[in-house]
C-alpha positions in Angstrom: 0.0 0.0 0.0 2.8 2.4 0.8 4.5 1.6 -2.5 1.2 2.4 -4.3 0.7 5.6 -2.4 4.3 6.7 -3.1 3.9 5.9 -6.8 0.6 7.8 -7.0 2.1 11.0 -5.5 5.2 10.6 -7.7 3.0 10.6 -10.8 1.1 13.6 -9.6 4.4 15.5 -9.1 5.6 14.6 -12.6 2.4 15.9 -14.1 2.7 19.2 -12.2 6.3 19.5 -13.2 5.5 19.0 -16.9 2.7 21.5 -16.8 5.0 24.1 -15.0 7.8 23.5 -17.5 5.5 24.1 -20.5 4.5 27.4 -19.1 7.7 28.7 -17.5 7.9 31.7 -19.9 4.4 33.0 -19.1 4.5 36.1 -16.9 1.7 38.4 -16.0 2.8 42.1 -16.0 0.5 45.1 -15.6 0.5 48.5 -17.4 3.7 50.5 -17.0 4.5 54.2 -17.5 8.0 54.6 -18.9 9.7 58.0 -18.4 12.3 59.5 -20.7 15.7 58.1 -20.1 14.5 54.8 -18.6 14.0 51.3 -20.1 13.8 47.6 -19.4 10.0 46.9 -19.2 9.6 43.3 -20.3 6.2 41.6 -21.1 5.8 37.9 -20.5 4.0 36.7 -23.6 1.7 38.4 -26.1 2.3 41.7 -28.0 3.0 44.9 -26.1 0.6 47.8 -26.6 2.4 51.2 -26.8 0.9 54.7 -26.5 2.6 58.1 -26.0 0.8 60.1 -23.3 2.2 63.5 -24.2 3.0 65.4 -27.4 6.7 65.7 -26.4 7.0 61.9 -26.2 8.5 61.8 -22.8 6.1 59.4 -21.2 5.2 56.0 -22.8 2.4 53.8 -21.6 3.2 50.1 -22.0 0.5 47.5 -21.5 1.3 43.8 -21.3 -1.8 41.8 -22.2 -2.6 38.3 -20.8 -0.3 35.6 -22.0 -1.1 33.7 -25.1 -0.2 30.0 -25.9 3.2 29.5 -27.5 2.9 28.5 -31.1 6.4 28.3 -32.9 4.7 28.0 -36.3 3.8 31.7 -36.6 5.8 33.9 -39.0 7.3 37.2 -37.7 7.2 40.6 -39.4 9.6 40.7 -42.3 12.0 43.3 -43.7 12.9 43.4 -47.4 16.4 42.8 -48.6 17.8 45.8 -50.4 18.3 45.3 -54.1 22.0 45.4 -54.4 25.0 43.2 -55.2 26.8 41.4 -52.5 30.6 41.7 -52.2 32.8 39.9 -49.8 36.1 40.5 -48.0 38.5 37.7 -48.9 36.1 36.6 -51.7 33.3 38.1 -53.8 29.7 37.1 -54.1 28.0 39.0 -57.0 24.5 39.5 -58.0 21.2 40.1 -56.2 20.2 37.2 -53.9 17.7 34.9 -55.4 14.8 33.6 -53.4 15.9 30.3 -51.9 15.3 28.0 -49.0 18.2 28.1 -46.6 18.9 24.9 -44.6 20.7 26.2 -41.6 23.1 24.0 -39.7 21.6 22.4 -36.6 23.8 23.3 -33.6 24.4 20.7 -30.9 24.5 22.2 -27.5 27.9 21.7 -25.7 28.1 19.0 -23.1 30.9 20.8 -21.1 32.1 24.3 -20.6 35.1 25.6 -22.5 38.5 25.2 -20.9 39.3 28.2 -18.6 42.4 30.2 -19.2 44.8 30.5 -16.2 43.8 33.0 -13.5 46.9 35.1 -14.4 46.8 34.4 -18.1 49.6 35.6 -20.4 49.1 39.2 -21.6 49.4 38.7 -25.3 48.1 35.1 -25.4 45.1 34.5 -23.2 44.5 37.9 -21.6 44.4 38.2 -17.8 42.0 35.3 -17.1 39.0 35.6 -14.9 40.6 36.4 -11.6 39.3 35.6 -8.2 37.8 38.8 -6.9 34.2 40.0 -6.8 34.8 43.2 -8.7 31.2 44.3 -9.2 28.9 44.1 -12.2 30.6 46.9 -14.1 34.0 45.4 -14.3 35.0 43.1 -17.2 38.7 42.4 -16.4 40.8 40.8 -13.8 41.1 43.9 -11.6 43.8 42.4 -9.4 46.1 42.0 -12.4 45.2 45.4 -13.8 46.0 47.1 -10.5 49.3 45.1 -10.4 50.3 46.4 -13.8 49.3 50.0 -12.7 51.6 49.7 -9.7 54.4 48.4 -11.9 53.9 51.3 -14.3 54.1 53.7 -11.4 57.4 52.1 -10.5 58.8 52.8 -14.0 58.7 49.3 -15.4 56.9 50.2 -18.7 58.3 53.7 -19.4 59.5 52.7 -23.0 57.0 53.1 -25.9 56.3 49.8 -27.6 57.5 49.5 -31.2 55.3 48.4 -34.2 57.0 45.0 -34.1 55.8 44.6 -30.5 52.2 45.3 -31.5 49.8 42.8 -33.1 46.7 44.5 -34.6 44.6 41.3 -34.2 45.3 40.8 -30.5 43.7 42.4 -27.4 46.1 44.2 -25.1 46.0 46.6 -22.1 48.0 49.8 -22.0 51.2 47.9 -21.2 53.0 44.9 -22.6 54.5 42.9 -19.6 56.5 40.6 -21.9 58.3 43.5 -23.7 58.3 45.9 -20.8 56.8 48.7 -22.7 53.6 50.7 -23.1 51.3 51.4 -26.0 49.6 54.7 -26.8 46.2 53.0 -26.6 44.3 50.0 -25.1 41.3 48.0 -26.0 39.2 48.1 -22.9 37.9 45.1 -21.1 39.5 41.7 -21.4 37.5 39.3 -23.8 39.2 36.4 -22.0 37.5 37.3 -18.8 34.4 35.3 -19.9 36.3 32.6 -21.9 34.9 29.9 -19.6 31.5 30.8 -20.9 32.1 31.7 -24.6 35.5 30.0 -25.4 38.5 31.8 -27.0 37.7 35.1 -28.7 37.3 34.7 -32.5 36.8 31.0 -32.4 33.1 31.3 -33.3 34.0 32.9 -36.7 36.9 30.6 -37.5 39.8 32.7 -36.1 40.5 31.5 -32.6 42.5 34.0 -30.6 41.8 36.8 -33.1 40.6 39.2 -30.3 40.7 42.5 -32.2 38.6 43.3 -35.3 36.9 40.7 -37.5 36.6 39.8 -41.2 33.6 42.3 -41.6 35.4 45.5 -40.5 34.1 48.7 -42.0 35.8 50.8 -44.7 34.9 54.0 -46.7 32.1 52.4 -48.7 29.9 54.5 -50.9 27.1 52.0 -51.4 25.4 49.5 -49.2 27.1 46.4 -50.6 30.4 47.8 -52.0 33.2 45.3 -52.1 36.1 45.8 -49.7 38.8 44.3 -52.0 40.2 47.6 -53.3 40.3 49.0 -49.8 42.1 45.9 -48.5 44.7 46.3 -51.2 45.3 49.9 -50.3 45.3 49.2 -46.5 42.3 51.5 -46.0 40.3 49.2 -43.8 39.0 50.1 -40.3 41.8 48.2 -38.6 44.4 50.0 -40.7 43.1 53.5 -40.2 41.3 53.5 -36.9 42.6 50.5 -35.0 42.6 52.4 -31.7 38.8 52.6 -31.7 38.2 48.9 -31.1 36.9 48.5 -27.5 35.7 45.5 -25.6 32.9 45.7 -23.1 32.6 42.5 -21.1 30.2 41.6 -18.3 29.5 38.4 -16.4 26.8 37.2 -13.9 24.6 40.3 -14.3 21.6 40.8 -12.0 18.3 39.7 -13.4 15.3 41.5 -12.1 12.6 39.0 -11.5 15.0 36.3 -12.4 13.5 35.8 -15.9 14.2 36.6 -19.6 17.5 38.2 -19.0 20.9 38.7 -20.6 23.2 37.5 -17.9 26.7 37.6 -19.5 28.2 39.1 -22.7 31.3 40.3 -24.5 30.7 43.1 -27.0 33.4 44.4 -29.3 32.5 47.8 -30.8 34.3 50.4 -32.8 33.9 53.7 -31.0 36.6 56.4 -31.0 34.3 58.8 -29.1 35.9 61.7 -31.0 35.6 63.6 -34.3 37.0 60.6 -36.2 33.7 58.8 -35.6 31.2 61.6 -34.9 30.0 61.8 -38.6 29.8 58.0 -39.1 26.3 56.4 -38.8 27.3 52.7 -39.2 30.0 51.0 -37.0 31.2 47.4 -36.9 30.5 45.1 -33.9 30.6 41.6 -32.6 28.7 40.2 -29.7 28.4 37.0 -27.8 25.7 36.8 -25.1 24.2 34.3 -22.7 20.5 34.6 -22.2 18.2 32.8 -19.7 14.5 32.3 -19.4 15.1 31.5 -15.7 18.6 32.5 -14.4 18.3 29.9 -11.5 17.8 27.1 -14.1 20.9 26.8 -16.3 19.0 24.4 -18.7 16.9 27.4 -19.8 19.9 29.4 -20.8 21.4 29.7 -24.3 24.2 31.5 -26.2 23.8 33.8 -29.2 26.7 35.1 -31.4 26.4 37.8 -34.2 28.4 40.5 -35.9 28.0 43.1 -38.6 27.6 46.8 -39.2 25.2 48.3 -36.6 23.0 51.3 -37.4 23.7 54.1 -34.9 21.1 56.4 -36.4 21.3 60.2 -36.2 23.9 62.4 -34.5 22.7 64.9 -32.0 23.9 67.1 -29.2 22.5 69.2 -26.4 23.0 72.9 -25.4 26.1 73.4 -23.3 25.8 71.6 -19.9 22.1 71.3 -20.5 19.4 69.0 -19.0 19.3 70.4 -15.5 23.0 70.0 -15.0 22.9 66.2 -15.7 25.1 66.5 -18.6 25.0 62.7 -19.3 21.3 62.9 -20.1 20.6 61.8 -23.7 16.9 61.3 -23.4 15.6 62.6 -26.7 14.6 65.9 -25.1 12.8 68.7 -27.0 16.0 70.8 -26.5 18.2 68.2 -28.3 19.9 69.5 -31.4 20.0 67.2 -34.5 23.3 67.5 -36.4 22.7 66.5 -40.1 25.7 64.7 -41.7 26.2 63.2 -45.2 26.2 59.7 -43.7 22.6 60.1 -42.6 21.4 58.8 -46.0 24.5 57.2 -47.4 23.3 53.6 -47.6 19.7 53.8 -46.4 17.4 56.7 -45.9 17.2 58.0 -42.3 13.5 58.0 -41.2 12.0 61.1 -39.7 10.7 61.1 -36.2 7.2 61.2 -37.5 7.8 58.0 -39.5 9.6 56.2 -36.7 10.7 57.3 -33.2 14.5 57.8 -33.1 15.8 54.9 -31.1 19.2 54.7 -32.8 21.3 57.7 -31.9 24.8 59.0 -31.3 24.5 61.5 -28.4 27.4 63.8 -27.7 26.4 66.7 -25.4 28.2 70.0 -25.6 30.3 70.1 -22.5 32.1 72.9 -20.7 34.8 71.1 -18.8 37.0 74.1 -18.0 39.1 73.3 -14.9 37.9 69.7 -14.7 40.8 67.3 -14.8 40.1 64.4 -12.4 36.6 63.0 -12.3 37.5 60.1 -10.0 38.6 62.2 -7.0 35.2 62.5 -5.5 31.5 62.3 -6.1 30.3 65.9 -5.7 26.5 66.2 -5.9 26.7 69.9 -6.5 28.8 69.4 -9.6 27.7 66.6 -12.0 30.9 67.3 -14.0 32.9 65.7 -11.2 30.6 62.7 -10.8 32.3 59.7 -12.4 29.0 57.8 -12.5 27.6 60.0 -15.3 28.3 59.0 -18.9 29.3 61.9 -21.2 28.5 60.2 -24.5 25.8 57.7 -25.4 25.4 55.6 -28.6 22.3 53.4 -29.3 22.6 50.8 -32.0 20.6 48.2 -33.9 21.4 45.2 -36.1 18.3 43.8 -37.9 17.3 40.5 -39.4 15.8 37.4 -37.8 18.2 37.8 -34.9 17.6 41.5 -34.1 20.0 43.0 -31.6 20.1 46.4 -29.9 22.7 47.8 -27.6 23.8 51.1 -26.0 27.4 52.1 -25.6 28.3 54.5 -22.8 31.5 56.5 -22.6 32.4 58.2 -19.3 35.5 60.0 -20.6 35.2 60.8 -24.4 38.3 62.4 -25.9 36.6 65.2 -27.8 33.8 67.8 -27.5 31.5 68.3 -30.5 31.1 71.3 -32.8 27.5 71.1 -34.1 28.5 73.2 -37.2 31.5 71.0 -38.0 31.3 67.6 -36.2 34.5 66.4 -37.9 36.6 69.0 -36.0 38.7 67.7 -33.2 38.0 69.6 -30.0 40.1 67.6 -27.5 39.4 68.0 -23.8 43.1 67.5 -23.0 46.4 69.2 -23.9 49.4 67.0 -25.1 51.6 69.3 -23.0 49.6 68.8 -19.8 51.0 66.5 -17.1 47.8 64.3 -17.1 44.5 63.8 -18.9 41.4 62.2 -17.6 39.4 62.2 -20.9 41.1 59.4 -22.9 38.2 57.1 -23.8 39.2 54.6 -21.1 35.9 54.0 -19.3 33.1 52.3 -21.1 30.0 50.5 -20.3 27.1 49.1 -22.3 23.4 48.2 -21.9 21.6 45.4 -23.8 18.5 46.8 -22.3 16.2 46.8 -25.4 14.7 43.4 -26.2 17.2 41.2 -28.0 14.8 39.5 -30.4 15.1 36.0 -31.8 12.6 35.0 -34.5 11.8 31.4 -35.5 10.8 32.2 -39.1 12.1 34.8 -41.6 11.0 35.7 -45.1 12.6 38.7 -46.8 10.0 39.0 -49.6 10.1 38.4 -53.4 13.6 37.5 -54.6 14.9 37.1 -51.0 15.5 34.4 -48.5 13.1 32.0 -46.6 14.5 30.8 -43.3 13.1 28.4 -40.7 15.2 28.7 -37.6 13.3 26.1 -35.6 13.0 23.2 -38.1 12.2 20.6 -35.4 9.5 22.9 -33.9 10.6 22.3 -30.3 10.6 26.1 -29.5 14.4 26.1 -29.0 16.8 27.7 -31.5 19.9 25.5 -32.2 20.9 27.0 -35.6 23.9 28.4 -37.5 23.4 30.6 -40.5 25.1 33.4 -42.4 24.1 37.0 -42.8 25.2 40.0 -44.7 26.7 43.1 -43.0 23.2 44.4 -42.2 22.1 41.2 -40.5 19.9 39.8 -43.4 20.3 36.0 -44.1 22.3 35.0 -47.2 23.0 31.7 -49.0 26.2 30.2 -50.4 28.6 31.1 -47.6 31.2 28.7 -46.2 33.4 30.9 -44.1 33.4 34.2 -42.3 33.9 37.3 -44.5 32.1 40.5 -45.4 28.5 39.7 -46.2 29.1 36.2 -45.0 28.9 36.8 -41.2 28.1 33.8 -39.0 25.1 33.9 -36.7 25.1 31.2 -34.1 22.2 30.4 -31.8 22.5 27.6 -29.2 19.7 26.8 -26.8 17.8 30.0 -27.3 14.2 29.5 -26.1 11.3 31.1 -27.8 9.7 32.6 -24.7 7.1 34.6 -26.7 8.0 38.1 -25.4 6.2 39.9 -28.2 4.4 37.1 -29.9 4.4 33.4 -30.3 7.4 32.0 -32.3 9.7 34.7 -30.9 12.2 34.9 -28.1 13.2 38.1 -26.3 15.7 38.9 -23.6 17.2 42.0 -22.0 19.9 43.2 -19.6 17.9 44.4 -16.6 20.6 46.0 -14.5 21.1 49.8 -14.9 24.7 51.0 -15.2 23.2 54.3 -16.5 23.8 57.0 -13.7 25.1 54.3 -11.4 28.0 52.5 -13.1 31.7 52.4 -12.2 33.5 50.7 -15.1 37.2 49.9 -14.8 39.5 52.7 -15.8 41.9 51.2 -18.4 44.2 54.3 -18.4 46.9 53.1 -16.0 49.4 55.8 -16.8 51.7 56.8 -13.9 50.8 60.0 -12.1 51.9 63.0 -14.0 52.2 61.1 -17.3 50.0 60.7 -20.4 50.4 57.3 -22.0 47.0 57.2 -23.8 47.8 59.6 -26.6 46.5 58.1 -29.8 43.9 60.8 -30.3 46.6 63.5 -30.5 47.9 61.7 -33.6 44.5 61.6 -35.1 43.9 65.3 -34.4 47.3 66.1 -36.0 48.8 67.4 -32.7 51.5 64.7 -32.2 53.3 62.1 -34.2 55.6 59.3 -33.0 
């Protein structure tokens, strides 16, 4: 009798567990009122309903309806493929894509985690490793090792400038080279090896393991949407040739997850962001991202990994009146006082929509700043002077990459190198003087927010003459798929290796949690570094020295 009773209750438990598992993504969330400058409202399932409550578009009403049943067979909204020829870096694909059925590669989920690099990994090989300290959510580098290098720099160990022979343009490095006992005039931000236990070696996902700076789809001075890069490669006019110093890593691990559900928990994002006049007029910038997303952070089996790269759309360039927005100079909230700066790149490849056609979510915000007398922002947090508050970002980029895997991210700079001239955004207005003993505005403190919904679609059709793509061929509601996309994120056929317009997109274990509608998955970073972040300062120059000086060369003020 006891055995029968135990078996009966065990069966009841299994039925309850199966029912709960089938509905784990359903969340009931009420109506929200989203103020300007805030984000991260996430519905459970079913489409959001959005309504502006004022003519200035500063308050948005978001209503999350009751959840609907998950149905992976629905087809998402589609975007047409531009009618242009495709051209590749390292190979050329010509002609307009013909409508074809892509059979993406089914991706088996790993049965073990990647091998971890040593805790004090070599500098030019495997970065600095993960480290053992709890450095906080805004740190993406082994801070113990970085502080050790800073102390050694202060003691005079790296006083010599590194030669070109001691610099590899495809490898991440900090400001100093411990093997050669020298310093560079730039660094590349956070350490991509800091999360190698989660994502594996940098570059491995696109076929270049250890290639930790740049990628085969780097930008160049293109004049049309699908221009070939071959001539620019031959003339050494690629992004990594001309603006290598702009490559920055932003790395985060074990991020908080409000509510514990539908979150981006870990990522490494490589962006190209010089945060000065060299990039102000440029609308499209290259990127690569790897992220881990979880339906339920407490259940690792509900987590998956997504990888993607391309040319992200950063929309319009705008600024604000000098030290505007109530003194909070880091405020880039699409205020009525914002000043749009038209540049030729606005309509270079695709037309820039007006605000009436589509609210401007992709922006490059560089407030006009008066930093007279401000040199050290880290000395204190002074509530009477936001200019001295190191928690406020002083430049803010919002970006989007489309296609069936639609990604959005925001890049935050706490110490941009240059002010902006609204009448001539290509003019360098450096905050620092090459003859000064120190400089605290060297583009050495970055953060990011993946706070918009990172959207994963199960079906994609790009219209007549385009591509049909089923990303969930077995219909199990989990995306385990590899496919190739062009620089704009749109699927392409006929690719066998990573190059321009043949960029791998890899999805492993991504659950279709129905954030907007059935057949879709959506996740977001729910912590808020905005107005509260303290990213690592990668400028470890000794006191009274300026070692981060690359921007003087670009501004024509100094040459080595």
